[in-house]
C-alpha positions in Angstrom: 9.0 -32.9 10.8 8.9 -29.1 10.7 8.8 -27.2 14.0 5.2 -26.5 14.9 6.0 -23.6 17.2 6.7 -20.1 16.0 6.9 -16.5 17.1 4.2 -13.9 16.3 3.2 -10.4 17.2 -0.2 -10.9 19.0 -2.8 -8.3 19.7 -5.0 -8.6 22.8 -7.5 -6.3 24.2 -7.9 -7.0 28.0 -9.6 -3.6 28.5 -10.3 -0.5 26.5 -6.9 -0.5 24.7 -5.0 -2.9 22.5 -1.9 -4.5 23.8 0.8 -6.0 21.4 3.5 -8.5 22.4 5.7 -11.2 21.0 4.3 -14.6 21.8 5.1 -18.2 21.0 2.3 -20.0 19.1 1.8 -23.3 17.5 0.3 -24.5 14.2 -2.9 -25.4 16.1 -3.5 -21.8 17.0 -3.7 -20.7 13.3 -7.0 -20.0 11.7 -8.5 -22.2 9.0 -7.1 -22.4 5.5 -5.8 -24.9 2.9 -2.2 -23.6 2.7 0.4 -23.3 5.5 3.2 -20.8 4.8 6.5 -20.2 6.4 6.6 -16.4 6.4 9.9 -14.8 5.4 9.0 -11.1 5.1 6.1 -8.8 5.7 5.8 -5.0 5.7 4.0 -2.1 7.4 1.6 0.3 5.9 -1.1 2.6 7.2 -3.7 -0.1 7.7 -1.2 -2.1 9.9 -0.7 1.1 12.0 -4.4 1.3 12.5 -4.7 -2.4 13.4 -1.9 -2.2 16.1 -2.8 1.1 17.6 -6.6 0.9 17.3 -6.6 4.4 15.9 -9.2 5.8 13.5 -13.0 6.3 13.6 -13.5 2.5 13.6 -11.2 0.0 15.2 -9.9 -2.1 12.3 -9.5 -5.4 14.3 -12.7 -6.6 15.9 -11.7 -10.0 17.3 -8.9 -10.9 19.7 -6.4 -12.4 20.1 -5.2 -11.4 16.6 -2.0 -11.5 14.5 -1.9 -8.4 12.3 0.1 -7.9 9.1 -1.8 -7.1 5.8 1.0 -8.4 3.5 3.5 -11.2 3.6 5.7 -13.4 1.4 6.9 -16.9 2.2 7.3 -20.5 1.2 4.5 -23.1 1.2 5.1 -25.6 3.9 1.9 -27.7 3.6 -0.8 -27.5 1.0 -4.2 -29.2 0.7 -4.7 -27.9 -2.9 -3.2 -28.7 -6.2 -2.8 -25.0 -7.0 0.3 -24.8 -4.8 2.9 -27.3 -3.6 5.5 -27.4 -0.9 8.4 -25.1 -1.7 6.4 -22.6 -3.8 7.2 -18.9 -3.1 4.0 -17.0 -2.7 2.7 -13.5 -1.9 -0.4 -12.6 0.1 -2.0 -9.1 0.0 -5.5 -8.0 0.6 -8.6 -10.2 1.1 -9.0 -9.0 4.7 -5.7 -10.6 5.8 -4.4 -8.6 8.8 -7.9 -7.1 9.3 -10.3 -10.0 9.7 -8.0 -13.0 9.1 -4.7 -13.5 10.9 -1.8 -11.9 8.9 1.9 -11.8 8.3 3.4 -10.6 11.6 4.3 -14.2 12.5 6.8 -16.8 11.3 3.9 -18.9 10.0 0.5 -18.2 8.5 -2.4 -20.4 7.2 -4.6 -18.9 4.5 -6.9 -19.8 1.6 -5.1 -20.7 -1.6 -7.3 -18.4 -3.7 -5.6 -15.4 -1.9 -2.2 -16.4 -3.0 -0.2 -15.3 -6.1 3.2 -16.7 -7.0 6.3 -14.5 -6.6 7.0 -13.4 -10.1 10.1 -14.5 -12.0 12.9 -11.9 -11.5 11.6 -10.9 -8.0 12.7 -12.2 -4.6 10.4 -12.5 -1.6 12.3 -9.7 0.0 11.7 -7.4 -3.0 8.1 -8.4 -3.1 7.6 -7.1 0.5 9.6 -3.9 -0.2 6.6 -3.3 -2.5 3.7 -5.0 -0.7 0.2 -3.7 -1.1 1.7 -0.2 -1.5 3.7 -1.1 -4.6 0.9 -3.2 -6.0 -1.5 -0.3 -5.5 0.9 2.2 -7.1 1.2 -0.1 -10.2 -2.6 -0.5 -10.4 -3.0 3.3 -10.3 -0.5 3.8 -13.1 -2.2 1.1 -15.2 -5.5 2.8 -14.6 -4.2 6.1 -15.8 -2.7 4.5 -18.9 -5.9 2.6 -19.8 -7.8 5.9 -19.6 -5.3 7.4 -22.1 -3.2 9.7 -20.0 -0.1 9.9 -22.1 3.6 9.8 -21.1 5.2 13.2 -20.7 2.0 14.5 -19.1 2.1 16.3 -15.7 1.0 13.8 -13.0 0.5 14.8 -9.4 1.1 12.2 -6.6 -0.3 13.2 -3.2 1.2 11.7 -0.1 4.3 11.3 -2.2 6.7 10.3 0.6 4.5 7.4 1.8 4.6 3.8 0.6 2.2 4.1 -2.3 3.5 7.6 -3.2 7.2 6.7 -3.2 6.7 3.8 -5.6 4.2 5.7 -7.8 6.8 8.5 -8.2 9.4 6.0 -9.3 7.0 4.2 -11.7 5.7 7.4 -13.3 9.3 8.7 -13.8 10.5 5.4 -15.4 7.5 5.5 -17.7 8.2 9.0 -19.0 5.8 11.2 -17.1 6.6 14.5 -15.5 6.0 13.9 -11.8 4.8 16.5 -9.3 5.1 15.2 -5.7 3.0 16.6 -2.9 4.0 16.2 0.7 3.4 17.8 4.1 7.2 18.0 4.5 8.1 19.6 1.2 11.2 21.4 2.4 12.7 18.3 4.3 11.7 15.7 1.6 12.5 17.6 -1.6 15.8 15.8 -2.1 14.2 12.4 -1.3 11.5 12.8 -3.9 13.8 14.2 -6.6 16.0 11.2 -6.1 13.0 9.0 -6.9 12.2 11.0 -10.0 10.0 13.9 -9.0 10.4 16.9 -11.3 8.6 19.2 -8.9 7.7 19.1 -5.2 4.8 21.1 -3.7 3.5 21.5 -0.2 0.5 19.4 0.8 -1.1 22.5 2.5 -1.3 24.3 -0.8 -3.8 21.7 -2.1 -5.1 20.5 1.3 -8.2 22.6 1.6 -11.5 22.7 -0.2 -11.1 24.7 -3.5 -12.2 28.3 -3.4 -14.3 27.7 -6.5 -15.5 24.6 -8.4 -12.9 24.9 -11.2 -9.3 26.2 -10.6 -6.5 26.8 -13.1 -5.5 23.6 -14.8 -2.3 22.3 -13.2 -2.0 18.6 -14.1 -3.4 16.1 -16.6 -3.6 13.3 -14.1 -3.1 12.4 -10.4 -2.6 9.5 -8.1 -4.4 10.5 -4.8 -3.6 8.8 -1.6 -5.2 11.4 0.7 -8.9 11.8 -0.2 -11.2 14.3 1.5 -10.6 18.0 0.8 -7.3 17.3 -1.0 -9.1 15.2 -3.6 -11.7 17.9 -4.1 -8.9 20.4 -4.7 -7.0 18.0 -7.1 -10.2 17.5 -9.1 -10.8 21.2 -9.5 -7.2 21.7 -10.8 -7.1 18.8 -13.2 -6.9 19.7 -16.9 -9.5 19.0 -19.6 -9.8 15.3 -20.3 -7.6 14.3 -17.4 -8.0 11.5 -14.8 -7.4 10.9 -11.2 -6.6 7.4 -9.8 -8.0 7.5 -6.2 -7.2 4.9 -3.5 -6.7 6.7 -0.2 -8.7 8.4 2.6 -6.1 9.6 5.1 -7.9 13.0 5.2 -11.4 11.4 5.2 -13.8 9.5 3.1 -16.2 12.4 2.4 -15.8 14.1 -1.0 -17.2 17.7 -1.1 -17.2 18.6 -4.8 -19.4 19.6 -7.7 -20.1 18.0 -11.0 -18.3 20.8 -12.9 -14.9 19.1 -13.2 -16.7 16.1 -14.8 -19.1 17.9 -17.1 -17.1 21.0 -17.9 -13.6 19.4 -18.3 -14.5 15.8 -18.8 -12.3 14.7 -15.8 -12.5 11.1 -14.8 -12.3 9.8 -11.2 -10.9 6.2 -11.3 -11.3 4.1 -8.2 -8.5 1.7 -7.6 -8.8 -1.3 -5.3 -6.0 -3.6 -4.4 -7.7 -5.6 -1.7 -10.2 -7.7 -3.7 -9.1 -7.2 -7.3 -8.9 -10.4 -9.4 -5.8 -12.5 -9.1 -5.1 -12.2 -12.8 -5.0 -8.4 -12.4 -2.6 -8.8 -9.4 -0.3 -11.2 -11.2 -0.1 -8.8 -14.2 0.7 -5.9 -11.9 3.4 -7.8 -10.0 5.0 -8.8 -13.3 5.0 -5.3 -14.5 6.7 -4.0 -11.4 9.6 -6.3 -12.3 9.6 -4.9 -15.9 9.6 -1.2 -14.9 11.9 -1.4 -11.9 13.9 -4.6 -12.4 16.5 -3.8 -9.8 13.9 -3.2 -7.1 13.5 -0.2 -4.8 16.6 1.6 -3.7 17.9 1.2 -0.2 17.0 4.8 0.7 13.3 4.0 0.2 13.3 0.8 2.4 13.9 0.4 6.2 14.2 -3.2 7.5 12.9 -3.9 11.0 12.0 -6.8 13.2 8.7 -7.8 15.0 9.7 -6.2 18.3 9.9 -2.7 16.8 6.4 -2.8 15.2 4.3 -1.3 18.1 6.4 1.9 18.1 6.6 1.9 14.3 2.8 1.7 14.1 2.4 4.8 16.2 4.9 6.7 14.0 3.2 5.7 10.8 -0.2 6.9 12.0 1.4 10.2 12.9 2.9 10.6 9.4 6.5 10.3 10.6 7.5 7.4 8.4 8.5 7.8 4.8 9.0 5.1 2.1 8.6 1.5 2.8 9.0 -0.5 6.1 10.2 -4.1 5.5 9.5 -6.6 8.3 12.0 -9.5 8.4 10.7 -12.7 10.0 
């Protein structure tokens, strides 16, 4: 019989602040679901940082005790559905996992089978979590720009380019033949990092971080993948060329968008919303498979830092402060 006990990072809120600690739990502690998974890898993104620190305008986690971790990959241990069997390697991203439902910062997890997708052929569980929701989101953004008709060799801006989504997006766009412009708040320090990923040009985030001086600015790029939102997105819209498109998925700088209709009706610019949390599984599966096709060798070591559960509280604080670049892989 498998060991029913396992280690997990557990969040508790005894007072006004959230406390995180490593605890030993059992299968009986896990929430409801029809598939029990032995977790091998998770990762850390901005949402995970919000969950652990309680930062942001609204506390992400509302019920305690709670196991965070938005993404994870592992092996099915028990299954009450015919869709998956013991030994299957699976990925979980989105669907409120790590926000409303216990997540991947534990050696075991129990979830609903409809949230699972198989690890694609040619990808390991470790590689899957070097991508995680960030890599999936980056692929969905690239797919959205392609569907709209933004052609290869076009200039594409990636905001927040040193973050998880941004780093993968820069690689994908470069591999697919686009000319990539990476924007980062640490342009001088991170220029070599972004150029190694495939960026053709690196610009400072502050140069596009404020509201535009006028509704339409000189045309600078045909498309963009925006991880920032707020005033940055308004600025990017005003600088997008005629017939261009922006794939938007982030709100680090805020959810409000102060703009005019002029980029849309004078230049025909499209704003394409991208969601990786609740998109259909067939869309996810196709995106995961394409990640293998475009980057068959996986992400380079310089993009990924592997850590353990015990480091996550400090890591969460750093990621909220914008002090982490690339991808954080969590080994269970």
